[in-house]
N, C-alpha and C positions, 0 to 999 in steps of 0.2 A: 593588517586590516586583521591582524590576530585577536586584538581586544577585544572589538565590536565583536567579533564570532565568539570567542570565548564567554562575552556576558551573555549573548544571544542565545549559546546552550544552555546556560546557568538559568534563563530563565523560561525557556520550552520547557526544562525538565521538572521548575520548580512548577508552571502550569500542567504538566504532567499529573503531576502526584498531586498538586488538588483537587484537579478531577478525578483521579482516582481514588483518593483515599477521605476528601470532606463532600463532595458534591452529593445530593440525592439526586433520583434519577432523572425527575426533570430537568434540573439545574444542568448535569451532565448531556442530554439530549439536548438541551438549547446550547448550552456550548460550545458543544461538536456540531450542529448545525451549523454554527456562524462560523465555525473553522472549513464545515464542508461550502460555505456559501463563498468564500474568501477561493476556496482553491478551485470553483466556478469560474468564481470571476479569473482568476487565472488561466482556467481552461479555453475559457472563450476569444483568449490573446491566441492561445497553440490553434482553437481552431478558424482562424482570419477572420474574425469578428473583432475589429481591430478599435472601433468607438467606442465611448466610454457610457454612452447612452446603451449599446446594444451588449455588451460583457456586462453593466449591471442587470439588465432587464435578464440576462441569463442566470448570473447567480439568483435573482429574485425568484425564477422560474423554480430552479433547482431548489429553494427555501419551501417553494410551496407544495412540490415533489415528496417532500423530506414532510411535511406536515401530512399530506395526502395520505402518503403510507402510512403514519401512525395513527388518523383518528381510524382506518379501517381492519388493523391489526395486521399491519400485513409485511411487517418486518421480516419474520421465518421466512415467509417465503418466497419475497423478494430476491433472496439469496440466491436461489438458485436459479436465477438468470446469471449470475456470475461464471460458471465454466463456460458458458456459451461465449460469451463475451471475449476471455480467456484464450480461446480455442482461435476464433476473427484474430485477435492480437499475436498468436504465434503464428499464424498465417501471414499477414502483414509483414511484422518484423523476417521471417525468414526468405519473403520474396521482397523484401525492399533492396534496390529504388523501383524495380515496376511498375509498373503503373497499376495502381489498387483502389478497391472505392472507398476506403478510407480517408483518401486524397479529397474528396468532396467535405465541405466544411460542414453540411448538414449531417455527413456521418460522423465526424470527430464531435459534433455537438451532443448528438446522440448517445454515442460513446461514451463522454467523458461524464454526461448526467448521471448515466445509469450507472456507472462504478463508482462516482461520488455515492449516489445510494444505495448501493449496494453493503457499500465500505459503513457507514453509516450505520446500517440495519447489521451489521455483524456486531458494529462495540453496541447497540441497544439491546439487541440478542443476548450478549455474555451479558451484561450488566443486570442483568434478570434472575442470574444464575448465583445458588450461592456460593461459591469458588471464583465469583468473578475478576476477585484481585489475582489469585492465583493463574489463572486461562491468560487474564489481559497479560501479567507479566510473561509470561510464558511465550505470547505473540511476539512480543516485542524483543525478548532477547532473542527469538529467531530471527527473526529481521535486521536486526542490529546484529548478532552474531554472523548470522549470512553478510553481511557488510563488512564486518570488520574482516571475518578471514578471507574475503575476495578480495580486499585492498591488499592486504602484507603476503599472502600467496602470490597474487597477479604482481608485485613487485619484484619478487623473489624468482618466481619461476616461470610467469609469464610468458608463452610463445605462441600459443595456440589460439589465434583470433575467436568470442565468443560469435558476433556481428560485427564483422570488421566496417559496414558500409554504413551502420544503425550508431555506433560505441564501440570506433574502433582500441580504446584503453581496457575494453573488458576480455576477459581470455577465459579459457575451459579450465583453462590450470587455477584461477582463481575459484571460478566458481566451486572446485572439489576443495579448496581451503574453504572455505565458505560450511561445506555442506559436513566438513569432516568436523570442525570448529564447533557447527549448532549440533552435531548428534554427541559429540563427549558432553554438552551442555544436560542433552537429551537420558543421557545415563546419570550422571548427576543428580539432577533432576527426578528421576525413576527411581534412586535409590533412596534419595532424603524424603521422595513421598511413599516410599516400604511397596511399590508395582511391583504385582507377578511379572514372574517372563515373560509373558502373552500380555498384558497389558503395557509394557518397556517396548513391543515390540510393535505392537499398535501405535504408540507415539513416535516411536522414530520412524514409519511409514506417512503421518501424519505431518512430521515436523520436513521429514526430506521434499515431500509435495508441496509444503507450504514455502519453503527457502526456493524450491524453482521456480513456482508459480511468482514468488518478489522478486526475484529474476527477468523476469519477463514484464513484471510491470515496471521493473526501473528502465527495460530497454524499450516500451511502449513509448514513455514520455520521451526519454531521448529520440525517437521514431519523429515524433511529431515537433519536436526542440529543432531538432536537424532538418525538417520541412522547412517550417518555419522561419529557422533561417535565425535563434535565439541560444545563447547560451544560460539560460535561469528560466524558470515562467513568470518571475517579476523579480523585484529588488526589495522587497518585503520587511524579510528578514535579514540583518545587516549581517555578513560575510558569508550568508547559508543561500540565497534566493531567496526563491518563494515558497510558500507551504507546499505546493506541489512538490517542490524539489526536495523536499525532507517526509512526503508520504506518499511518493508514488509505489514506492513497494508494498506500504500497509492497500494500498487502494484494490492487487491484487490478493497479495496476502490473508488479507482481514477474512472475507466471503467463503474463501475454500477451506480456512482452518476453522470458521467456526459449521462448515457444510460436515466437514471431516467428527469433528469432535461429536456434533451429534448422532451422524451413521456410526459411531464406536458406540454410542450410549453415554456419554459422558455429560451432556445436557438436554 
């Protein structure tokens, strides 16, 4: 699977760069909307909606929600639903495998649609900003850096389980490795941007919160996959599983990151 995995990764990177540097706002929103609808189709499976008709209907409803949010200019406002969603997700993860509200299919469908809409809205809000490329690259760097640091630190030092029943492979040492790597990146970014000490400290706190929430997003999808009994959300991307498997951390990190940038006065 190495060759398909590498080729798929190259294709995803090229698609990401094309969307980032070439597409205008309308093209960006439409292409991202298509990705979100595919993720919604996968999410329906994790919510025990197993028929293709039902999954396609859920993807269509999610696309309709995106359109409604856009025509009423609600993108900056729906972001503030995200913190409540992820507080609920934190409770679910911490309580697993105890009986909880999320085990109802309808709750999972509503949760999934809402986090996908907030994710799309976060990127649309960023796209409107003059420093869009800078902030989006920083966001992706935080998510990828946290994942990379966690992988290597976890393999070398991982002993204390982060969420034993949800994702046995993840450890607190891995989380610390991800935090250290991303904080090192924040220092480099702050130096290159000639940030003051106050700005650096603000960005450091924003990055720390973003990284921690990204871990929660990963754990939440793992929770749903474990409950459903599947390893991957789908097999759409050779060697990588599904779209959700690649963006689970972004669904949690992106809206929180954008909210915090706004609070800091940078958006």
